[in-house]
C-alpha positions in Angstrom: -2.6 -2.7 -15.6 0.3 -1.1 -13.9 0.2 1.7 -12.0 2.8 4.5 -10.6 5.6 2.9 -8.1 3.8 2.1 -4.7 5.5 4.8 -2.1 5.4 4.7 1.6 4.9 8.2 2.0 0.8 7.0 1.6 1.5 4.4 4.7 3.5 6.2 6.4 1.3 9.3 7.5 1.7 8.9 11.3 -1.0 11.0 13.4 0.6 12.8 16.0 0.5 11.9 19.6 -1.2 14.2 21.8 -1.4 13.5 25.2 -3.9 16.3 26.5 -4.8 15.0 29.5 -1.1 14.6 30.9 -0.9 18.3 30.2 -3.9 19.1 32.4 -3.0 16.7 35.0 0.5 19.1 35.2 -1.5 22.4 35.2 -3.7 21.0 38.0 -0.3 20.1 40.1 1.1 23.2 39.5 -2.2 25.3 40.5 -2.1 23.0 43.4 1.6 23.7 44.6 0.4 27.5 44.3 -2.3 27.3 46.6 -0.4 25.3 49.1 2.7 28.4 48.9 0.3 30.4 51.2 1.0 27.7 54.6 4.6 28.6 54.0 4.1 32.4 53.8 2.1 32.0 57.2 4.7 29.7 58.5 7.5 32.1 57.5 8.1 33.1 61.2 9.0 30.0 61.6 12.0 28.1 60.0 9.7 25.5 58.4 7.7 28.0 56.4 10.6 28.8 54.6 11.5 25.3 54.1 8.2 24.7 52.5 8.3 27.9 50.7 11.6 25.8 49.0 10.2 22.6 48.2 7.0 23.8 46.9 8.6 26.3 44.5 10.9 23.7 43.5 7.8 21.4 42.4 6.3 24.6 40.7 9.4 24.9 38.2 9.7 21.0 37.7 6.1 20.9 37.1 6.6 24.1 34.8 9.3 22.6 32.2 7.5 19.3 32.5 4.7 21.7 30.4 6.9 23.1 28.8 8.6 20.0 27.3 5.7 18.5 26.5 4.1 21.6 24.8 7.0 20.9 22.6 6.8 17.7 22.0 2.9 18.3 20.7 4.0 21.0 18.5 6.8 18.6 17.0 3.9 15.6 16.5 1.6 18.0 14.8 4.7 20.1 12.6 5.4 16.5 11.8 2.2 15.7 10.1 1.5 18.8 8.9 5.0 18.0 6.9 3.7 14.5 5.9 0.8 16.0 4.5 2.7 18.2 1.9 4.8 15.3 1.1 1.7 13.3 0.5 0.4 16.3 -1.7 4.1 16.9 -3.9 4.0 13.2 -4.7 0.8 13.5 -6.5 1.8 17.1 -7.9 5.2 14.9 -9.0 3.8 11.3 -10.1 0.9 13.0 -11.9 -0.9 9.6 -12.0 -4.5 8.3 -11.1 -4.9 8.5 -7.1 -6.6 4.7 -6.7 -9.4 4.1 -4.7 -7.3 2.2 -1.9 -4.9 4.9 -2.1 -7.5 8.0 -1.5 -9.7 6.3 1.0 -6.7 5.5 3.1 -5.4 9.0 3.0 -8.8 10.7 3.4 -9.2 8.7 6.8 -6.0 9.8 8.3 -6.8 13.1 7.8 -10.1 12.8 9.1 -8.6 10.8 12.5 -6.3 14.0 12.4 -8.8 16.6 12.3 -10.8 15.0 15.1 -7.7 15.4 17.1 -7.1 18.7 16.1 -10.5 19.8 17.0 -10.3 18.1 20.5 -6.7 20.4 20.8 -8.9 23.6 20.1 -11.7 22.6 22.7 -8.9 23.0 25.5 -7.1 25.9 24.0 -7.5 27.3 27.3 -4.2 24.7 28.6 -2.2 26.3 26.1 -0.5 29.2 25.1 -0.9 31.6 21.5 1.7 29.9 19.6 0.3 26.8 20.2 -3.0 27.3 19.7 -2.3 29.4 16.3 -0.4 26.1 15.6 -3.7 24.0 15.9 -5.7 26.6 13.6 -3.5 27.1 10.7 -3.5 22.7 11.1 -6.9 22.7 10.7 -7.2 24.6 7.9 -4.1 23.2 6.0 -6.5 19.4 6.5 -9.2 20.8 5.3 -7.3 22.4 1.9 -5.7 18.7 1.8 -8.5 17.1 1.9 -10.7 19.2 -0.6 -7.3 18.7 -3.0 -7.2 15.0 -2.7 -11.2 14.5 -3.1 -10.8 16.5 -6.5 -7.3 15.3 -7.9 -8.8 13.0 -10.3 -11.8 14.5 -11.9 -8.7 17.6 -12.4 -6.5 15.0 -13.9 -9.0 13.6 -16.1 -10.1 16.8 -17.5 -6.3 17.2 -18.2 -5.7 14.4 -19.8 -9.5 15.0 -22.1 -7.8 18.1 -23.0 -3.7 16.5 -23.1 -4.6 13.4 -25.4 -7.5 14.7 -27.6 -5.4 14.0 -30.3 -6.0 9.9 -30.0 -9.5 11.3 -29.3 -10.1 12.8 -32.9 -8.7 9.7 -34.2 -11.9 7.6 -33.2 -14.3 6.7 -35.7 -17.0 8.1 -33.9 -17.2 11.2 -31.7 -16.5 10.3 -27.9 -18.5 12.1 -25.6 -17.7 13.4 -22.0 -18.4 10.1 -20.2 -16.5 8.1 -22.6 -13.3 9.9 -22.2 -13.9 9.6 -18.8 -13.6 6.2 -19.4 -10.9 5.2 -21.1 -8.9 7.8 -19.2 -10.2 6.4 -15.6 -7.2 4.1 -14.1 -7.7 2.8 -11.0 -7.1 -0.6 -9.8 -10.4 -2.0 -11.4 -12.2 -0.5 -13.4 -15.9 -1.1 -14.3 -17.7 0.2 -17.7 -21.5 -0.2 -17.7 -22.9 0.2 -21.2 -25.7 -0.8 -23.3 -25.4 -2.2 -27.2 -25.0 0.0 -29.9 -23.3 2.5 -27.0 -19.8 2.6 -28.4 -17.8 0.0 -25.8 -15.9 -1.5 -28.8 -15.0 2.2 -29.4 -13.6 3.2 -26.0 -11.8 0.0 -25.5 -9.6 0.4 -28.6 -9.1 4.3 -27.9 -8.4 3.0 -23.9 -5.6 0.7 -25.4 -4.3 3.9 -27.2 -4.4 5.8 -24.5 -2.2 3.5 -21.9 0.4 3.0 -24.5 0.9 6.9 -26.0 0.4 8.5 -22.6 3.5 10.2 -21.4 2.7 8.9 -17.5 3.8 5.4 -17.4 3.8 3.8 -20.6 2.3 0.2 -21.2 4.8 -1.6 -23.6 1.7 -3.4 -26.0 2.9 -6.5 -25.4 2.2 -6.2 -22.1 -1.7 -5.4 -22.6 -4.3 -8.7 -23.3 -8.0 -7.7 -24.6 -10.5 -10.2 -23.8 -13.7 -10.5 -26.4 -16.7 -13.3 -26.0 -16.4 -13.9 -30.0 -13.5 -14.4 -32.6 -15.2 -11.9 -34.4 -15.5 -9.3 -32.4 -11.5 -9.7 -31.4 -10.6 -9.5 -35.1 -12.9 -6.3 -35.4 -10.6 -5.0 -32.2 -7.3 -5.9 -33.8 -8.1 -4.9 -37.2 -9.6 -1.6 -35.9 -7.1 -0.5 -33.0 -4.1 -1.4 -36.2 -5.8 1.2 -38.3 -6.6 3.7 -36.3 -3.3 3.9 -34.1 -0.9 1.5 -35.6 -1.0 -0.6 -32.1 -0.9 -4.3 -31.9 -1.7 -6.3 -29.0 -2.6 -9.6 -27.7 -6.4 -9.9 -28.7 -8.0 -13.3 -27.1 -11.8 -14.7 -26.6 -12.2 -16.2 -22.8 -12.0 -19.4 -24.4 -9.2 -19.8 -26.4 -7.3 -18.0 -23.6 -8.1 -20.3 -21.3 -7.1 -22.9 -23.5 -3.8 -21.0 -23.7 -3.4 -21.0 -19.9 -3.9 -24.7 -19.7 -1.9 -25.7 -23.0 1.4 -24.2 -21.0 3.0 -26.4 -19.1 3.8 -25.9 -15.6 7.4 -26.9 -15.4 9.5 -25.0 -17.7 12.4 -27.7 -17.9 13.4 -31.1 -18.7 11.5 -32.8 -15.4 13.4 -36.3 -16.2 16.8 -34.4 -15.9 15.5 -32.6 -13.2 14.4 -35.9 -10.8 17.6 -37.7 -12.2 20.0 -34.9 -10.8 17.2 -34.7 -7.6 18.1 -38.6 -7.2 22.0 -38.3 -7.3 22.2 -35.5 -4.8 20.0 -37.6 -2.7 22.3 -40.8 -3.3 25.2 -39.2 -1.8 23.5 -38.2 1.5 24.5 -40.2 4.5 21.6 -43.0 5.3 20.1 -42.8 2.0 19.5 -46.4 1.5 17.5 -46.5 4.8 15.3 -43.4 3.6 15.1 -45.4 0.2 13.7 -48.1 1.3 11.6 -48.9 4.7 12.4 -51.2 7.3 9.5 -53.4 6.7 10.5 -53.7 2.9 13.9 -54.9 4.1 12.9 -57.5 6.8 10.3 -58.8 3.6 13.1 -59.1 1.7 15.1 -61.1 3.9 12.6 -63.2 4.9 12.2 -64.6 1.1 16.2 -64.4 0.4 16.1 -67.5 3.0 14.3 -69.4 -0.3 15.6 -67.2 -2.9 19.7 -67.2 -4.0 19.1 -64.8 -6.5 17.6 -62.3 -4.4 20.4 -63.2 -1.4 22.9 -62.5 -3.5 21.5 -58.8 -5.1 20.4 -58.0 -1.3 24.1 -58.3 -0.6 25.8 -56.7 -3.3 23.5 -53.6 -2.1 23.9 -53.5 1.3 27.6 -54.2 0.6 28.5 -50.5 1.2 27.2 -50.4 4.9 29.2 -53.2 6.5 
């Protein structure tokens, strides 16, 4: 079954690298430097007091700049992650395709990890300014809203498709219920439909094939669809009903006939004799070909036997004459 082209937008969702502990260390260091300034004021009557104050103030300025740079980087990290979430949602809307299980669980897992990071930042809000805390709060709201959108995406898509492709359902010889329509439209990598005898499995299969061929999004060419049945009679029924109801012809096989077809196909789609002959001629031109062809032990044995066999000796001389 063909799905929409895999997008890196799902895999490239990077979690922000927030070093809040580093920020706490900087803020703590700033407070220490401020407390040390009292010694500078006490020693002002002595020249060394001015020197101490200058050093402490310079250190505070450096630490404050580090704090501002770190906070700025945090903001960039959060904004990058938020933009990636927006890209994911925009792609879902644009692709208008079923969100397969592996992608869905991957995105939701990343969102949960991101949410944990955001809540840890929220708990440390006293070390950040109001602007940063507002970004954290809005990011939490965005993650919550995105999670709801992704969790409900397939459900909403199926409901839209039921209305959009109702004309296919109307062609069915039996009235399809809600569960059957869900089975027809659900489009994960692997779809398991469990149904009892006489519950309309064949009808669902036929309508699903028609849906895959007729849908506007990611149409599947009939030649790319294979339907398998346990018996020839069931396969013939599927073929006839599919042609009569929807005018569609696809490859329908029993499990045995399909297996036999695979086993009957040649493993090499070219003339093997010609291929081997070409390889031999190519190898024959390589240096040392004769040594590769005849192991040393074989050559020695042939030389021993040639002592009593003039014909063999002559042929060996002719064969190796090119090496002399």
